[in-house]
C-alpha positions as protocol buffer text, in pm:
chain_id: "A"
residue {
  index: 1
  type: MET
  ca { x: -122 y: -4393 z: 968 }
}
residue {
  index: 2
  type: SER
  ca { x: -44 y: -4718 z: 1158 }
}
residue {
  index: 3
  type: VAL
  ca { x: 278 y: -4777 z: 1345 }
}
residue {
  index: 4
  type: SER
  ca { x: 387 y: -5037 z: 1088 }
}
residue {
  index: 5
  type: MET
  ca { x: 323 y: -4802 z: 798 }
}
residue {
  index: 6
  type: ARG
  ca { x: 518 y: -4520 z: 964 }
}
residue {
  index: 7
  type: GLY
  ca { x: 802 y: -4763 z: 1028 }
}
residue {
  index: 8
  type: ASN
  ca { x: 808 y: -4877 z: 668 }
}
residue {
  index: 9
  type: THR
  ca { x: 813 y: -4517 z: 545 }
}
residue {
  index: 10
  type: THR
  ca { x: 1102 y: -4427 z: 772 }
}
residue {
  index: 11
  type: LEU
  ca { x: 1291 y: -4741 z: 668 }
}
residue {
  index: 12
  type: ALA
  ca { x: 1248 y: -4653 z: 302 }
}
residue {
  index: 13
  type: LYS
  ca { x: 1381 y: -4302 z: 358 }
}
residue {
  index: 14
  type: ASN
  ca { x: 1679 y: -4437 z: 547 }
}
residue {
  index: 15
  type: ARG
  ca { x: 1759 y: -4682 z: 265 }
}
residue {
  index: 16
  type: VAL
  ca { x: 1749 y: -4401 z: 8 }
}
residue {
  index: 17
  type: SER
  ca { x: 1976 y: -4185 z: 221 }
}
residue {
  index: 18
  type: LEU
  ca { x: 2215 y: -4475 z: 281 }
}
residue {
  index: 19
  type: GLY
  ca { x: 2235 y: -4539 z: -90 }
}
residue {
  index: 20
  type: ILE
  ca { x: 2319 y: -4174 z: -154 }
}
residue {
  index: 21
  type: LEU
  ca { x: 2583 y: -4178 z: 116 }
}
residue {
  index: 22
  type: ARG
  ca { x: 2744 y: -4487 z: -43 }
}
residue {
  index: 23
  type: SER
  ca { x: 2741 y: -4314 z: -379 }
}
residue {
  index: 24
  type: GLY
  ca { x: 2960 y: -4034 z: -242 }
}
residue {
  index: 25
  type: ARG
  ca { x: 2690 y: -3768 z: -206 }
}
residue {
  index: 26
  type: PRO
  ca { x: 2659 y: -3715 z: 172 }
}
residue {
  index: 27
  type: LEU
  ca { x: 2553 y: -3351 z: 141 }
}
residue {
  index: 28
  type: LEU
  ca { x: 2256 y: -3441 z: -73 }
}
residue {
  index: 29
  type: ALA
  ca { x: 2160 y: -3713 z: 174 }
}
residue {
  index: 30
  type: CYS
  ca { x: 2163 y: -3463 z: 459 }
}
residue {
  index: 31
  type: LEU
  ca { x: 1943 y: -3228 z: 262 }
}
residue {
  index: 32
  type: ILE
  ca { x: 1692 y: -3504 z: 189 }
}
residue {
  index: 33
  type: LEU
  ca { x: 1680 y: -3608 z: 553 }
}
residue {
  index: 34
  type: LEU
  ca { x: 1639 y: -3246 z: 667 }
}
residue {
  index: 35
  type: THR
  ca { x: 1355 y: -3192 z: 422 }
}
residue {
  index: 36
  type: ALA
  ca { x: 1179 y: -3512 z: 531 }
}
residue {
  index: 37
  type: ILE
  ca { x: 1199 y: -3412 z: 895 }
}
residue {
  index: 38
  type: SER
  ca { x: 1126 y: -3039 z: 879 }
}
residue {
  index: 39
  type: GLY
  ca { x: 934 y: -3005 z: 553 }
}
residue {
  index: 40
  type: PRO
  ca { x: 588 y: -2964 z: 710 }
}
residue {
  index: 41
  type: ASN
  ca { x: 721 y: -2707 z: 956 }
}
residue {
  index: 42
  type: LEU
  ca { x: 888 y: -2509 z: 677 }
}
residue {
  index: 43
  type: CYS
  ca { x: 565 y: -2506 z: 479 }
}
residue {
  index: 44
  type: ALA
  ca { x: 372 y: -2384 z: 781 }
}
residue {
  index: 45
  type: GLN
  ca { x: 626 y: -2109 z: 841 }
}
residue {
  index: 46
  type: GLU
  ca { x: 604 y: -2001 z: 477 }
}
residue {
  index: 47
  type: ARG
  ca { x: 224 y: -1990 z: 493 }
}
residue {
  index: 48
  type: GLU
  ca { x: 242 y: -1782 z: 812 }
}
residue {
  index: 49
  type: LYS
  ca { x: 493 y: -1548 z: 649 }
}
residue {
  index: 50
  type: GLN
  ca { x: 264 y: -1499 z: 349 }
}
residue {
  index: 51
  type: ALA
  ca { x: -36 y: -1438 z: 574 }
}
residue {
  index: 52
  type: THR
  ca { x: 140 y: -1166 z: 775 }
}
residue {
  index: 53
  type: PRO
  ca { x: 68 y: -825 z: 617 }
}
residue {
  index: 54
  type: ILE
  ca { x: 353 y: -591 z: 532 }
}
residue {
  index: 55
  type: GLU
  ca { x: 370 y: -299 z: 775 }
}
residue {
  index: 56
  type: VAL
  ca { x: 356 y: 49 z: 622 }
}
residue {
  index: 57
  type: LYS
  ca { x: 378 y: 358 z: 843 }
}
residue {
  index: 58
  type: ILE
  ca { x: 199 y: 672 z: 728 }
}
residue {
  index: 59
  type: GLY
  ca { x: 326 y: 996 z: 876 }
}
residue {
  index: 60
  type: GLY
  ca { x: 106 y: 1291 z: 959 }
}
residue {
  index: 61
  type: TYR
  ca { x: 116 y: 1623 z: 1143 }
}
residue {
  index: 62
  type: ASP
  ca { x: -146 y: 1870 z: 1262 }
}
residue {
  index: 63
  type: PHE
  ca { x: -304 y: 1970 z: 930 }
}
residue {
  index: 64
  type: PRO
  ca { x: -680 y: 1979 z: 975 }
}
residue {
  index: 65
  type: PRO
  ca { x: -904 y: 1845 z: 840 }
}
residue {
  index: 66
  type: TYR
  ca { x: -653 y: 1591 z: 707 }
}
residue {
  index: 67
  type: VAL
  ca { x: -508 y: 1531 z: 1054 }
}
residue {
  index: 68
  type: TRP
  ca { x: -637 y: 1683 z: 1378 }
}
residue {
  index: 69
  type: MET
  ca { x: -388 y: 1640 z: 1661 }
}
residue {
  index: 70
  type: TYR
  ca { x: -428 y: 1745 z: 2023 }
}
residue {
  index: 71
  type: GLY
  ca { x: -137 y: 1730 z: 2266 }
}
residue {
  index: 72
  type: GLY
  ca { x: 62 y: 1514 z: 2024 }
}
residue {
  index: 73
  type: GLN
  ca { x: -216 y: 1258 z: 2003 }
}
residue {
  index: 74
  type: THR
  ca { x: -407 y: 1183 z: 1684 }
}
residue {
  index: 75
  type: ALA
  ca { x: -776 y: 1252 z: 1717 }
}
residue {
  index: 76
  type: LYS
  ca { x: -931 y: 1227 z: 1372 }
}
residue {
  index: 77
  type: GLY
  ca { x: -909 y: 1341 z: 1013 }
}
residue {
  index: 78
  type: ALA
  ca { x: -917 y: 1243 z: 648 }
}
residue {
  index: 79
  type: THR
  ca { x: -575 y: 1077 z: 671 }
}
residue {
  index: 80
  type: LEU
  ca { x: -691 y: 849 z: 950 }
}
residue {
  index: 81
  type: ASP
  ca { x: -1008 y: 763 z: 760 }
}
residue {
  index: 82
  type: LEU
  ca { x: -805 y: 682 z: 450 }
}
residue {
  index: 83
  type: ILE
  ca { x: -579 y: 452 z: 654 }
}
residue {
  index: 84
  type: VAL
  ca { x: -885 y: 263 z: 777 }
}
residue {
  index: 85
  type: ALA
  ca { x: -1019 y: 235 z: 423 }
}
residue {
  index: 86
  type: LEU
  ca { x: -685 y: 109 z: 292 }
}
residue {
  index: 87
  type: ASN
  ca { x: -669 y: -161 z: 560 }
}
residue {
  index: 88
  type: GLN
  ca { x: -1026 y: -270 z: 497 }
}
residue {
  index: 89
  type: SER
  ca { x: -982 y: -294 z: 121 }
}
residue {
  index: 90
  type: GLN
  ca { x: -690 y: -539 z: 112 }
}
residue {
  index: 91
  type: SER
  ca { x: -479 y: -772 z: 327 }
}
residue {
  index: 92
  type: GLU
  ca { x: -130 y: -751 z: 175 }
}
residue {
  index: 93
  type: TYR
  ca { x: -38 y: -434 z: 366 }
}
residue {
  index: 94
  type: ARG
  ca { x: -121 y: -304 z: 711 }
}
residue {
  index: 95
  type: PHE
  ca { x: -113 y: 75 z: 733 }
}
residue {
  index: 96
  type: SER
  ca { x: -58 y: 252 z: 1065 }
}
residue {
  index: 97
  type: PHE
  ca { x: -20 y: 616 z: 1168 }
}
residue {
  index: 98
  type: PHE
  ca { x: 304 y: 780 z: 1279 }
}
residue {
  index: 99
  type: PRO
  ca { x: 264 y: 1126 z: 1438 }
}
residue {
  index: 100
  type: THR
  ca { x: 515 y: 1396 z: 1353 }
}
residue {
  index: 101
  type: THR
  ca { x: 512 y: 1777 z: 1321 }
}
residue {
  index: 102
  type: ALA
  ca { x: 509 y: 2015 z: 1027 }
}
residue {
  index: 103
  type: LYS
  ca { x: 875 y: 2104 z: 1084 }
}
residue {
  index: 104
  type: ARG
  ca { x: 1001 y: 1758 z: 1187 }
}
residue {
  index: 105
  type: ARG
  ca { x: 832 y: 1562 z: 908 }
}
residue {
  index: 106
  type: TYR
  ca { x: 1137 y: 1586 z: 681 }
}
residue {
  index: 107
  type: LEU
  ca { x: 1381 y: 1458 z: 945 }
}
residue {
  index: 108
  type: ASP
  ca { x: 1148 y: 1170 z: 1035 }
}
residue {
  index: 109
  type: PHE
  ca { x: 1121 y: 1091 z: 663 }
}
residue {
  index: 110
  type: LYS
  ca { x: 1502 y: 1084 z: 624 }
}
residue {
  index: 111
  type: GLN
  ca { x: 1539 y: 868 z: 935 }
}
residue {
  index: 112
  type: GLN
  ca { x: 1281 y: 622 z: 796 }
}
residue {
  index: 113
  type: ASN
  ca { x: 1051 y: 667 z: 1093 }
}
residue {
  index: 114
  type: TYR
  ca { x: 762 y: 649 z: 849 }
}
residue {
  index: 115
  type: ASP
  ca { x: 725 y: 535 z: 489 }
}
residue {
  index: 116
  type: VAL
  ca { x: 453 y: 750 z: 334 }
}
residue {
  index: 117
  type: ILE
  ca { x: 291 y: 1085 z: 398 }
}
residue {
  index: 118
  type: LEU
  ca { x: -48 y: 1165 z: 248 }
}
residue {
  index: 119
  type: PHE
  ca { x: -206 y: 1493 z: 132 }
}
residue {
  index: 120
  type: GLU
  ca { x: 127 y: 1658 z: 49 }
}
residue {
  index: 121
  type: SER
  ca { x: 248 y: 1886 z: -229 }
}
residue {
  index: 122
  type: VAL
  ca { x: 589 y: 1828 z: -383 }
}
residue {
  index: 123
  type: LEU
  ca { x: 641 y: 2206 z: -349 }
}
residue {
  index: 124
  type: TRP
  ca { x: 637 y: 2187 z: 30 }
}
residue {
  index: 125
  type: GLY
  ca { x: 1007 y: 2128 z: 80 }
}
residue {
  index: 126
  type: TRP
  ca { x: 1025 y: 1780 z: -71 }
}
residue {
  index: 127
  type: GLN
  ca { x: 1243 y: 1897 z: -360 }
}
residue {
  index: 128
  type: LYS
  ca { x: 1542 y: 1873 z: -126 }
}
residue {
  index: 129
  type: LEU
  ca { x: 1486 y: 1506 z: -42 }
}
residue {
  index: 130
  type: GLN
  ca { x: 1491 y: 1192 z: -252 }
}
residue {
  index: 131
  type: HIS
  ca { x: 1137 y: 1065 z: -280 }
}
residue {
  index: 132
  type: ASP
  ca { x: 876 y: 916 z: -508 }
}
residue {
  index: 133
  type: ALA
  ca { x: 520 y: 1041 z: -537 }
}
residue {
  index: 134
  type: THR
  ca { x: 182 y: 923 z: -658 }
}
residue {
  index: 135
  type: SER
  ca { x: -25 y: 1119 z: -904 }
}
residue {
  index: 136
  type: VAL
  ca { x: -258 y: 1387 z: -769 }
}
residue {
  index: 137
  type: PHE
  ca { x: -557 y: 1232 z: -592 }
}
residue {
  index: 138
  type: MET
  ca { x: -711 y: 1533 z: -416 }
}
residue {
  index: 139
  type: GLY
  ca { x: -737 y: 1908 z: -469 }
}
residue {
  index: 140
  type: GLY
  ca { x: -810 y: 2193 z: -231 }
}
residue {
  index: 141
  type: GLY
  ca { x: -639 y: 2513 z: -131 }
}
residue {
  index: 142
  type: GLU
  ca { x: -588 y: 2797 z: 116 }
}
residue {
  index: 143
  type: VAL
  ca { x: -774 y: 3126 z: 133 }
}
residue {
  index: 144
  type: TYR
  ca { x: -738 y: 3455 z: 321 }
}
residue {
  index: 145
  type: ILE
  ca { x: -987 y: 3563 z: 583 }
}
residue {
  index: 146
  type: ALA
  ca { x: -1036 y: 3901 z: 751 }
}
residue {
  index: 147
  type: LEU
  ca { x: -1298 y: 4063 z: 969 }
}
residue {
  index: 148
  type: ASN
  ca { x: -1596 y: 4168 z: 759 }
}
residue {
  index: 149
  type: LEU
  ca { x: -1602 y: 4541 z: 836 }
}
residue {
  index: 150
  type: PRO
  ca { x: -1801 y: 4814 z: 656 }
}
residue {
  index: 151
  type: GLY
  ca { x: -1627 y: 4928 z: 338 }
}
residue {
  index: 152
  type: ARG
  ca { x: -1418 y: 4614 z: 302 }
}
residue {
  index: 153
  type: ASP
  ca { x: -1447 y: 4401 z: -10 }
}
residue {
  index: 154
  type: GLN
  ca { x: -1231 y: 4164 z: -213 }
}
residue {
  index: 155
  type: ASN
  ca { x: -991 y: 4448 z: -292 }
}
residue {
  index: 156
  type: PHE
  ca { x: -876 y: 4425 z: 69 }
}
residue {
  index: 157
  type: PHE
  ca { x: -678 y: 4114 z: -24 }
}
residue {
  index: 158
  type: THR
  ca { x: -504 y: 4271 z: -324 }
}
residue {
  index: 159
  type: ASP
  ca { x: -189 y: 4379 z: -140 }
}
residue {
  index: 160
  type: ILE
  ca { x: -156 y: 4092 z: 105 }
}
residue {
  index: 161
  type: GLN
  ca { x: 207 y: 4174 z: 188 }
}
residue {
  index: 162
  type: SER
  ca { x: 102 y: 4499 z: 354 }
}
residue {
  index: 163
  type: LYS
  ca { x: -127 y: 4324 z: 603 }
}
residue {
  index: 164
  type: GLN
  ca { x: -58 y: 4185 z: 951 }
}
residue {
  index: 165
  type: LEU
  ca { x: -72 y: 3813 z: 877 }
}
residue {
  index: 166
  type: VAL
  ca { x: -116 y: 3504 z: 1089 }
}
residue {
  index: 167
  type: GLY
  ca { x: -21 y: 3155 z: 977 }
}
residue {
  index: 168
  type: ILE
  ca { x: 101 y: 2817 z: 1097 }
}
residue {
  index: 169
  type: LEU
  ca { x: 460 y: 2737 z: 1193 }
}
residue {
  index: 170
  type: GLY
  ca { x: 628 y: 2511 z: 937 }
}
residue {
  index: 171
  type: TYR
  ca { x: 373 y: 2571 z: 661 }
}
residue {
  index: 172
  type: HIS
  ca { x: 456 y: 2668 z: 303 }
}
residue {
  index: 173
  type: TYR
  ca { x: 252 y: 2962 z: 172 }
}
residue {
  index: 174
  type: GLY
  ca { x: 203 y: 3086 z: -181 }
}
residue {
  index: 175
  type: PHE
  ca { x: 251 y: 3454 z: -90 }
}
residue {
  index: 176
  type: ALA
  ca { x: 601 y: 3362 z: 36 }
}
residue {
  index: 177
  type: SER
  ca { x: 689 y: 3151 z: -270 }
}
residue {
  index: 178
  type: PHE
  ca { x: 661 y: 2840 z: -49 }
}
residue {
  index: 179
  type: ASN
  ca { x: 953 y: 2938 z: 170 }
}
residue {
  index: 180
  type: ALA
  ca { x: 867 y: 2815 z: 521 }
}
residue {
  index: 181
  type: ASP
  ca { x: 1180 y: 2944 z: 692 }
}
residue {
  index: 182
  type: GLU
  ca { x: 1075 y: 3142 z: 1001 }
}
residue {
  index: 183
  type: ASP
  ca { x: 1350 y: 3401 z: 971 }
}
residue {
  index: 184
  type: PHE
  ca { x: 1266 y: 3462 z: 606 }
}
residue {
  index: 185
  type: LEU
  ca { x: 895 y: 3504 z: 681 }
}
residue {
  index: 186
  type: ARG
  ca { x: 948 y: 3742 z: 974 }
}
residue {
  index: 187
  type: LYS
  ca { x: 1202 y: 3946 z: 781 }
}
residue {
  index: 188
  type: ASN
  ca { x: 985 y: 3991 z: 472 }
}
residue {
  index: 189
  type: PHE
  ca { x: 633 y: 3995 z: 617 }
}
residue {
  index: 190
  type: ALA
  ca { x: 448 y: 4114 z: 923 }
}
residue {
  index: 191
  type: ILE
  ca { x: 343 y: 3768 z: 1033 }
}
residue {
  index: 192
  type: LEU
  ca { x: 255 y: 3580 z: 1350 }
}
residue {
  index: 193
  type: LEU
  ca { x: 322 y: 3205 z: 1335 }
}
residue {
  index: 194
  type: SER
  ca { x: 120 y: 2983 z: 1566 }
}
residue {
  index: 195
  type: ASN
  ca { x: 47 y: 2614 z: 1613 }
}
residue {
  index: 196
  type: ASN
  ca { x: -332 y: 2639 z: 1638 }
}
residue {
  index: 197
  type: HIS
  ca { x: -551 y: 2671 z: 1330 }
}
residue {
  index: 198
  type: GLU
  ca { x: -878 y: 2757 z: 1499 }
}
residue {
  index: 199
  type: ARG
  ca { x: -702 y: 3007 z: 1723 }
}
residue {
  index: 200
  type: ASN
  ca { x: -586 y: 3191 z: 1411 }
}
residue {
  index: 201
  type: ILE
  ca { x: -947 y: 3226 z: 1297 }
}
residue {
  index: 202
  type: GLN
  ca { x: -1047 y: 3347 z: 1641 }
}
residue {
  index: 203
  type: LEU
  ca { x: -765 y: 3604 z: 1645 }
}
residue {
  index: 204
  type: VAL
  ca { x: -911 y: 3761 z: 1331 }
}
residue {
  index: 205
  type: LEU
  ca { x: -1257 y: 3767 z: 1492 }
}
residue {
  index: 206
  type: LEU
  ca { x: -1117 y: 3956 z: 1793 }
}
residue {
  index: 207
  type: ASN
  ca { x: -1061 y: 4261 z: 1570 }
}
residue {
  index: 208
  type: ARG
  ca { x: -697 y: 4302 z: 1669 }
}
residue {
  index: 209
  type: PRO
  ca { x: -542 y: 4421 z: 1341 }
}
residue {
  index: 210
  type: ASP
  ca { x: -210 y: 4480 z: 1516 }
}
residue {
  index: 211
  type: VAL
  ca { x: -196 y: 4104 z: 1588 }
}
residue {
  index: 212
  type: ALA
  ca { x: -397 y: 3931 z: 1315 }
}
residue {
  index: 213
  type: GLU
  ca { x: -546 y: 4134 z: 1035 }
}
residue {
  index: 214
  type: VAL
  ca { x: -552 y: 3848 z: 782 }
}
residue {
  index: 215
  type: ALA
  ca { x: -524 y: 3473 z: 844 }
}
residue {
  index: 216
  type: VAL
  ca { x: -428 y: 3215 z: 583 }
}
residue {
  index: 217
  type: VAL
  ca { x: -644 y: 2905 z: 632 }
}
residue {
  index: 218
  type: THR
  ca { x: -712 y: 2579 z: 455 }
}
residue {
  index: 219
  type: LYS
  ca { x: -1049 y: 2615 z: 281 }
}
residue {
  index: 220
  type: SER
  ca { x: -1173 y: 2275 z: 395 }
}
residue {
  index: 221
  type: LEU
  ca { x: -1075 y: 2359 z: 755 }
}
residue {
  index: 222
  type: LEU
  ca { x: -1269 y: 2684 z: 728 }
}
residue {
  index: 223
  type: ASP
  ca { x: -1572 y: 2497 z: 592 }
}
residue {
  index: 224
  type: ASN
  ca { x: -1557 y: 2255 z: 887 }
}
residue {
  index: 225
  type: TYR
  ca { x: -1526 y: 2545 z: 1130 }
}
residue {
  index: 226
  type: LEU
  ca { x: -1823 y: 2731 z: 980 }
}
residue {
  index: 227
  type: GLU
  ca { x: -2033 y: 2417 z: 990 }
}
residue {
  index: 228
  type: LYS
  ca { x: -1983 y: 2406 z: 1367 }
}
residue {
  index: 229
  type: SER
  ca { x: -2017 y: 2784 z: 1407 }
}
residue {
  index: 230
  type: PRO
  ca { x: -2247 y: 2906 z: 1127 }
}
residue {
  index: 231
  type: ARG
  ca { x: -2305 y: 3247 z: 1289 }
}
residue {
  index: 232
  type: VAL
  ca { x: -1939 y: 3332 z: 1235 }
}
residue {
  index: 233
  type: LYS
  ca { x: -1970 y: 3325 z: 856 }
}
residue {
  index: 234
  type: ASN
  ca { x: -2122 y: 3673 z: 830 }
}
residue {
  index: 235
  type: GLN
  ca { x: -1845 y: 3811 z: 1049 }
}
residue {
  index: 236
  type: LEU
  ca { x: -1573 y: 3700 z: 809 }
}
residue {
  index: 237
  type: LEU
  ca { x: -1463 y: 3832 z: 473 }
}
residue {
  index: 238
  type: ILE
  ca { x: -1335 y: 3530 z: 278 }
}
residue {
  index: 239
  type: SER
  ca { x: -1113 y: 3583 z: -23 }
}
residue {
  index: 240
  type: GLN
  ca { x: -1229 y: 3458 z: -359 }
}
residue {
  index: 241
  type: VAL
  ca { x: -869 y: 3415 z: -466 }
}
residue {
  index: 242
  type: TYR
  ca { x: -653 y: 3137 z: -324 }
}
residue {
  index: 243
  type: ASP
  ca { x: -314 y: 3178 z: -165 }
}
residue {
  index: 244
  type: GLN
  ca { x: -240 y: 2840 z: -321 }
}
residue {
  index: 245
  type: THR
  ca { x: -431 y: 2549 z: -469 }
}
residue {
  index: 246
  type: TYR
  ca { x: -343 y: 2200 z: -354 }
}
residue {
  index: 247
  type: GLU
  ca { x: -231 y: 1914 z: -574 }
}
residue {
  index: 248
  type: HIS
  ca { x: -227 y: 1650 z: -307 }
}
residue {
  index: 249
  type: ARG
  ca { x: -19 y: 1339 z: -358 }
}
residue {
  index: 250
  type: ALA
  ca { x: 133 y: 1070 z: -140 }
}
residue {
  index: 251
  type: ILE
  ca { x: 507 y: 1116 z: -86 }
}
residue {
  index: 252
  type: VAL
  ca { x: 692 y: 782 z: -59 }
}
residue {
  index: 253
  type: ARG
  ca { x: 1043 y: 741 z: 81 }
}
residue {
  index: 254
  type: PRO
  ca { x: 1318 y: 543 z: -95 }
}
residue {
  index: 255
  type: GLY
  ca { x: 1315 y: 182 z: 22 }
}
residue {
  index: 256
  type: SER
  ca { x: 956 y: 199 z: 139 }
}
residue {
  index: 257
  type: PRO
  ca { x: 783 y: -140 z: 177 }
}
residue {
  index: 258
  type: ILE
  ca { x: 522 y: -12 z: -68 }
}
residue {
  index: 259
  type: ALA
  ca { x: 607 y: 161 z: -395 }
}
residue {
  index: 260
  type: ALA
  ca { x: 431 y: 477 z: -508 }
}
residue {
  index: 261
  type: ARG
  ca { x: 268 y: 296 z: -802 }
}
residue {
  index: 262
  type: GLN
  ca { x: 133 y: 24 z: -570 }
}
residue {
  index: 263
  type: LEU
  ca { x: -9 y: 280 z: -328 }
}
residue {
  index: 264
  type: GLU
  ca { x: -158 y: 475 z: -616 }
}
residue {
  index: 265
  type: ALA
  ca { x: -334 y: 162 z: -738 }
}
residue {
  index: 266
  type: LEU
  ca { x: -486 y: 107 z: -393 }
}
residue {
  index: 267
  type: ILE
  ca { x: -603 y: 471 z: -370 }
}
residue {
  index: 268
  type: ASN
  ca { x: -749 y: 451 z: -720 }
}
residue {
  index: 269
  type: ALA
  ca { x: -941 y: 139 z: -619 }
}
residue {
  index: 270
  type: LEU
  ca { x: -1084 y: 325 z: -319 }
}
residue {
  index: 271
  type: GLY
  ca { x: -1181 y: 607 z: -553 }
}
residue {
  index: 272
  type: ARG
  ca { x: -1373 y: 369 z: -777 }
}
residue {
  index: 273
  type: SER
  ca { x: -1545 y: 207 z: -480 }
}
residue {
  index: 274
  type: GLY
  ca { x: -1669 y: 542 z: -347 }
}
residue {
  index: 275
  type: ALA
  ca { x: -1464 y: 527 z: -26 }
}
residue {
  index: 276
  type: VAL
  ca { x: -1261 y: 839 z: -107 }
}
residue {
  index: 277
  type: GLU
  ca { x: -1576 y: 1030 z: -198 }
}
residue {
  index: 278
  type: ARG
  ca { x: -1726 y: 948 z: 142 }
}
residue {
  index: 279
  type: ILE
  ca { x: -1410 y: 1076 z: 312 }
}
residue {
  index: 280
  type: ARG
  ca { x: -1423 y: 1390 z: 99 }
}
residue {
  index: 281
  type: GLU
  ca { x: -1784 y: 1460 z: 194 }
}
residue {
  index: 282
  type: ARG
  ca { x: -1724 y: 1400 z: 562 }
}
residue {
  index: 283
  type: TRP
  ca { x: -1437 y: 1650 z: 583 }
}
residue {
  index: 284
  type: HIS
  ca { x: -1555 y: 1902 z: 321 }
}
residue {
  index: 285
  type: LEU
  ca { x: -1256 y: 1836 z: 100 }
}
residue {
  index: 286
  type: SER
  ca { x: -1219 y: 1958 z: -256 }
}
residue {
  index: 287
  type: ASN
  ca { x: -1441 y: 1794 z: -517 }
}
residue {
  index: 288
  type: SER
  ca { x: -1151 y: 1763 z: -761 }
}
residue {
  index: 289
  type: ILE
  ca { x: -1081 y: 1403 z: -671 }
}
residue {
  index: 290
  type: PHE
  ca { x: -876 y: 1192 z: -912 }
}
residue {
  index: 291
  type: GLU
  ca { x: -859 y: 1472 z: -1164 }
}
residue {
  index: 292
  type: SER
  ca { x: -511 y: 1357 z: -1265 }
}
residue {
  index: 293
  type: VAL
  ca { x: -517 y: 981 z: -1208 }
}
residue {
  index: 294
  type: HIS
  ca { x: -798 y: 864 z: -1439 }
}
C-alpha cells in the first residue's frame, strides 16, 4: 500500500470517529479506534490460542506392565504408549505423564496434580472421591502363584487365607474385599507387602514358605516376566482362578480439561485404528479390549 493510500485510509477512519464523537458516542468511537489499531494483533493472538493444545496430565504409579517405574522415574509401559498414541492421533490436547504412587494417587487426584488416571477400577478406592469414568476399555486380572512342588495342584489355592501371602503396598485385592488398608490386611491375613513386583515372584521361587508361600500378581506382568525368563514357568504353579478380573477404565477428576466422554471417544478411535491392539500385544494385556464400549 502506498503512503498516500495509507494516509487516506487513516484520514477516513479519523473522520468516522470524529463524527461519532460529535454525535455523543465517544465510547463507541474509542472501541472503533482500538479495533482498527489492534485488530490484526488480536486475530493473531486468537489464532495462536487456538493452535496451542490443551494440557492434560495423566497420573500413573508403579503398576507393571501398565507403568514400570524405577527410582521414581518412569521407564516404560502401556500407559506411556497410550499417551504417545493419544498425542499422535489428534492436536486439540497434549497428554503428559505425572508420576505418583499407589497410596498417594488419591491425594494427588484431590489436589488436582493430575487430571486422568488410566487402567483403573472404580473399586480401587475411587468410591470415596468425586470422579467421572469412561466405559471399560481393557480387561485383565490377577492370579496366585506358588512354587510348583510335588503333590501340589490347583486345590492348593482353595483356602488362600491360610497361606503366607505376598502383595504390593497400596493395592486392592479381591481376597481382601478390595480393602487396601495395611493394618486391616496384616490383622486378617499373613501377608508381606512390598514395593517390587518381580521381587515378589522371586521370593516365591526361593522356597521360603514362611516369607512368601503365595504371591498375588497381575497376569500380564507374569506373562512379561515369563517371556524374559521362560525356564521359570515350570517352577511355578499358576492358579486357574483369578483373585480379581480387571475392568479397566480411565478415572477423570472434576474440572478436568478433558471430559470422560471426550477421552473415551479418543480411546475408541485408537481402538478402531489398531493402536490399542498393538499396545495390548506388546505388553501381553488382556484380549478383552473394548468389550463394553462398542
